[in-house]
C-alpha positions in Angstrom: 95.4 79.4 132.0 98.1 77.0 130.8 101.6 77.5 132.2 104.9 75.7 132.7 106.9 75.4 135.9 109.9 73.5 137.3 108.0 72.4 140.5 104.3 72.4 141.4 103.4 72.0 145.1 99.9 70.9 145.9 98.8 72.1 149.4 99.9 75.2 151.2 100.1 73.8 154.7 103.3 73.5 156.8 104.9 70.9 154.5 103.8 72.5 151.3 105.0 76.0 152.2 108.3 74.7 153.3 108.7 72.6 150.1 107.8 75.5 147.9 110.2 78.0 149.6 113.0 75.4 149.5 112.6 74.6 145.9 112.5 78.3 145.0 115.8 78.9 146.9 117.4 76.4 144.5 116.4 78.6 141.6 113.3 76.6 140.5 110.2 78.3 139.1 107.5 77.2 141.6 103.7 77.1 141.6 102.0 76.5 144.9 98.4 75.5 144.6 96.0 75.8 147.5 92.2 75.2 147.3 91.5 77.3 150.5 91.2 81.0 150.2 94.3 81.4 152.3 97.5 79.4 153.1 98.3 77.7 156.4 94.7 77.3 157.5 95.4 74.2 159.7 98.6 75.8 161.0 96.5 78.7 162.3 94.6 76.4 164.8 97.5 74.1 165.9 98.5 74.3 169.5 95.1 76.0 170.3 96.1 78.8 168.1 99.6 79.2 169.5 101.4 76.8 167.1 103.7 74.3 168.7 106.2 74.7 165.9 108.7 72.0 166.9 110.4 70.4 169.9 113.8 71.8 171.1 115.6 68.4 171.1 118.0 66.4 169.1 117.1 64.2 166.1 117.2 60.9 168.1 114.6 62.3 170.5 112.3 63.2 167.7 112.7 59.7 166.3 111.9 58.2 169.7 108.7 60.1 169.6 107.6 58.9 166.2 105.2 56.1 166.7 104.9 54.9 163.0 107.8 54.3 160.6 110.4 56.3 162.5 113.4 54.8 160.6 111.9 56.2 157.4 112.5 59.7 158.7 116.1 59.3 159.8 117.6 61.0 156.6 115.1 63.9 156.4 115.3 64.8 160.1 119.1 64.8 159.9 118.9 67.0 156.8 116.5 69.5 158.5 116.5 69.1 162.3 114.6 70.9 165.0 117.5 73.3 165.3 117.2 74.1 161.6 113.4 74.7 162.0 114.1 77.1 164.9 116.8 78.9 163.0 114.5 79.1 159.9 111.8 81.0 161.8 114.1 83.1 163.9 115.8 84.2 160.6 112.4 85.1 159.3 111.9 87.4 162.3 109.8 85.2 164.6 111.0 85.2 168.2 110.6 81.7 169.7 110.4 80.3 173.3 110.7 76.8 174.7 108.2 75.6 177.3 107.5 72.5 179.3 108.5 69.3 177.5 110.8 71.3 175.2 107.8 72.5 173.2 108.7 75.5 171.0 106.2 78.3 170.4 106.3 81.8 168.9 107.1 84.3 171.7 103.8 86.1 170.8 101.7 82.9 171.3 100.2 83.6 167.9 100.2 80.9 165.2 99.7 83.7 162.7 103.3 84.7 163.1 104.4 81.3 161.9 102.0 81.3 158.9 103.0 84.9 158.0 106.7 83.9 158.1 106.2 81.0 155.7 103.9 83.1 153.5 106.4 86.0 153.3 109.3 83.6 152.6 107.6 82.0 149.6 106.5 85.4 148.2 110.0 86.8 148.6 111.5 84.2 146.4 108.9 84.5 143.7 106.7 81.5 144.3 103.4 81.9 142.6 100.4 81.0 144.7 97.2 79.8 142.9 93.8 79.4 144.5 92.4 76.4 142.7 91.6 72.7 143.3 93.8 70.0 141.7 91.8 67.3 140.0 94.7 65.0 139.2 98.5 64.6 138.9 99.5 64.0 135.3 102.2 61.6 134.2 103.4 60.0 131.0 105.0 56.5 131.3 105.5 56.9 135.0 107.1 60.3 134.6 105.4 63.4 136.2 104.3 66.0 133.7 102.2 68.4 135.7 98.7 68.8 137.2 95.2 69.5 136.0 93.1 72.0 138.0 89.4 72.5 138.3 89.3 76.1 137.1 92.6 76.9 135.4 93.3 73.7 133.4 96.6 72.1 132.9 99.9 73.3 134.4 103.0 71.5 133.3 106.1 70.8 135.4 109.0 68.4 135.8 108.2 67.8 139.4 105.1 67.7 141.6 105.1 67.6 145.4 101.9 66.2 147.0 101.5 67.9 150.4 97.7 67.8 150.8 97.7 66.5 154.4 95.6 63.7 155.8 91.9 63.5 156.8 92.0 65.2 160.2 90.4 68.6 160.7 88.6 68.3 157.4 87.2 71.8 157.9 90.6 73.1 157.1 90.6 71.3 153.7 92.3 68.0 154.7 89.8 65.6 153.1 92.1 62.8 151.9 92.1 63.9 148.2 95.9 63.4 148.0 95.5 59.8 148.8 93.2 59.3 145.8 95.7 61.1 143.5 98.5 58.9 144.6 96.4 55.8 144.4 95.5 56.5 140.8 99.2 56.5 140.1 99.7 53.1 141.6 100.6 53.9 145.2 99.5 51.8 148.2 97.5 53.7 150.8 97.8 52.5 154.4 94.2 52.9 155.6 93.8 56.3 157.2 92.8 56.3 160.9 92.6 59.0 163.5 95.7 59.5 165.7 96.2 61.8 168.6 92.5 61.8 169.0 90.1 62.1 172.0 88.8 58.9 173.4 85.2 57.9 174.1 84.9 55.8 177.3 82.4 53.2 178.4 82.0 54.8 181.8 79.6 57.7 182.1 81.1 59.4 185.1 83.3 61.4 182.7 80.3 63.4 181.8 79.8 64.4 185.5 83.4 65.7 185.6 83.3 67.3 182.1 85.4 70.4 181.8 87.8 69.3 184.6 91.4 69.6 183.6 93.9 67.5 185.5 97.6 68.4 185.8 100.5 66.4 187.0 98.7 63.1 186.8 100.0 59.8 185.4 98.1 58.0 182.6 98.7 54.4 181.8 97.3 52.6 178.8 96.8 48.8 179.4 96.1 46.2 176.8 94.1 43.4 178.4 94.6 41.2 175.3 98.4 41.4 175.4 98.5 41.8 179.2 100.9 44.7 179.0 101.2 48.4 179.5 101.5 50.2 176.2 102.0 53.8 177.4 102.8 55.6 180.7 103.4 59.3 181.1 103.0 62.2 183.5 101.1 65.3 182.3 97.7 66.8 181.6 94.4 65.5 180.6 90.8 66.6 180.4 87.3 65.1 181.1 84.7 65.7 178.5 81.0 64.8 177.9 82.0 61.8 175.9 85.2 60.6 177.8 88.7 62.1 177.9 91.0 64.3 175.9 94.1 66.4 176.5 97.8 65.8 175.8 98.2 62.5 177.7 95.1 61.0 176.1 96.0 62.1 172.6 99.5 60.5 172.9 98.0 57.3 174.4 95.6 57.1 171.5 98.5 56.6 169.1 99.1 53.2 170.7 95.6 51.9 170.2 95.6 49.9 167.0 92.6 47.6 167.1 89.7 48.7 169.4 87.8 45.7 170.8 85.3 45.6 173.6 87.0 45.9 177.0 90.5 45.4 175.4 92.1 48.8 176.4 92.0 50.4 179.8 93.1 53.9 180.8 94.4 54.1 184.3 94.7 57.5 186.0 97.0 58.0 189.0 95.6 61.2 190.5 98.5 61.4 193.0 101.6 60.0 191.2 104.0 61.8 193.6 102.6 59.8 196.6 103.0 56.1 197.2 100.0 54.3 198.5 101.4 54.5 202.1 102.1 58.2 201.8 98.7 58.8 200.3 97.1 56.9 203.2 99.0 59.1 205.7 97.9 62.2 203.9 94.2 61.0 204.0 94.6 60.3 207.7 95.8 63.8 208.3 92.8 65.2 206.4 90.5 63.0 208.3 91.9 64.1 211.7 90.7 67.6 210.9 87.2 66.4 209.8 86.4 63.7 212.3 82.8 64.7 212.9 82.0 65.7 209.3 80.3 63.5 206.7 82.8 61.7 204.4 81.6 63.6 201.4 82.7 66.9 203.0 86.2 65.8 204.0 88.0 65.5 200.6 88.0 69.1 199.5 91.7 69.5 200.1 92.7 66.3 198.4 90.6 66.2 195.2 89.0 68.5 192.6 85.4 69.2 193.5 83.9 67.6 190.4 85.8 64.3 191.1 84.8 63.9 194.7 81.4 62.3 194.1 83.0 60.1 191.4 85.7 58.8 193.7 83.3 58.3 196.6 81.0 56.2 194.4 83.8 54.1 193.1 85.3 53.6 196.6 82.0 52.1 197.9 82.1 54.3 201.0 78.8 55.8 202.0 78.6 59.5 201.2 77.1 60.4 204.6 79.2 58.2 206.9 81.0 60.2 209.6 84.8 60.4 209.0 85.4 58.9 212.5 83.6 55.7 211.4 85.7 55.0 208.3 87.6 51.8 208.7 91.1 50.9 207.5 89.6 48.7 204.8 87.4 51.6 203.5 90.5 53.8 203.5 92.4 51.2 201.4 89.6 51.2 198.9 89.8 55.0 198.7 93.6 54.9 198.1 93.2 52.3 195.4 90.7 54.3 193.4 92.7 57.5 193.7 95.9 55.7 192.5 94.0 53.9 189.8 91.0 55.6 188.4 90.1 53.2 185.6 88.3 53.9 182.3 87.4 51.5 179.5 88.2 52.6 175.9 85.0 52.4 173.8 86.0 54.1 170.6 87.8 57.1 169.1 86.1 60.4 168.3 85.7 61.0 164.6 88.8 61.4 162.4 87.7 65.0 161.8 88.6 65.7 165.5 92.0 64.0 165.3 95.1 66.2 165.4 96.7 64.0 162.8 96.0 61.0 160.5 97.7 57.7 160.9 98.1 56.0 157.6 98.7 57.4 154.2 101.3 56.8 151.4 103.1 53.5 152.0 106.7 54.5 153.0 108.2 51.5 151.2 107.2 53.3 147.9 109.0 56.5 148.8 112.8 57.2 148.7 113.5 58.3 152.3 116.5 60.4 151.2 114.6 62.5 148.7 110.9 61.9 149.3 110.5 61.0 145.7 108.1 58.2 144.7 109.8 55.0 143.7 106.9 54.4 141.2 106.6 57.8 139.4 109.7 59.8 138.5 109.3 63.5 139.6 106.5 62.9 142.1 107.4 63.8 145.7 105.5 63.6 149.0 105.7 65.8 152.1 104.0 66.0 155.5 101.0 64.2 156.8 100.1 62.5 153.6 102.9 60.0 154.3 102.3 57.1 156.7 104.3 58.5 159.6 103.0 60.1 162.8 104.3 61.0 166.2 103.3 62.1 169.7 102.1 65.7 170.5 104.8 68.1 171.4 105.8 69.7 168.1 107.0 66.4 166.6 104.4 66.2 163.8 105.1 69.7 162.6 108.8 68.9 162.6 108.1 65.9 160.3 106.2 68.3 158.0 109.0 70.8 157.9 111.7 68.1 157.4 109.9 66.2 154.7 108.9 69.5 153.1 112.4 70.7 153.0 113.8 67.5 151.6 111.2 67.2 148.9 111.7 70.8 147.9 115.5 70.4 147.8 115.3 67.3 145.6 112.4 68.2 143.3 
């Protein structure tokens, strides 16, 4: 099968689908190549299957939530903003809703609705979808000429859009192959690393609390080497058998650049709404109702059950001491632990478990206004393959849609 197109898009994820549809709207004959047996495989599992499609905010807020190379995205986000993303899916018949933190989801809570909208849009404009694996991007004297596929041979085109994703969630097909294609054409690859990834901790008490989800806590990330706080936010997190995960932890992980022994500390404030004085007063009230009970049986109204033995151990207060024997000094230790439950970062979980990949195509080699390579004419990039990443909250998908739109528009 040898055929000729105006634009070939490699990868049918969020960025690739958007790029293909956009290019077709400009009258281009488009071939979308996806090695998986269906499009949008990773999209189907984002947001725990609900798909946090974007964030209902302005462009400056998105840029403030991009942790790597945010200035590079200025043009593409202004060309296709969160408001444009919301309008795009609403026009495709997907009802949306905005939840806490301005996170936008389909009203149905089904990622399938987002995938179906993208799939229907590309089909409605005549995009051809091919299930095959691209071996290489072809070019002649630094000008793109097409691609070679494993099963269907050579397909020629004036433009090729690489939207193959990063290396996270490799089970969905993101195995880093796009990096190799770009590298063979002379592009620098910033070493891919996991970002927005669960954290393995040195302390083993997390295992005792595994499965416990904390809401409305404050998490701080402290860098002992620089002696400064790198991240501080209110929200949700989760204890696991290896350490911690959840939205706060994933966002904090984006600030950890060079893991060294005992360098990074996670500090959890379990009662951020209370000052130390107010927390002490609260504890005194609870104690007054449990004066003759063992200490271990007096904290049920204050802390989750799974955390009680952990907090008691760290406070140094005997489990079986009577509440009426607890001293002010003991109480101060208890307050300190509740306001600063400390964990030591040991390592990240594997990149396959990361939500996104940090690293990728060097942004200095991409035109930020068009997403075209500065090295190879007619080669464009979109989505996670580019060295940009952001916090959780719909920002990374917005980057995919914005860069996908701009690459499709200019290809």
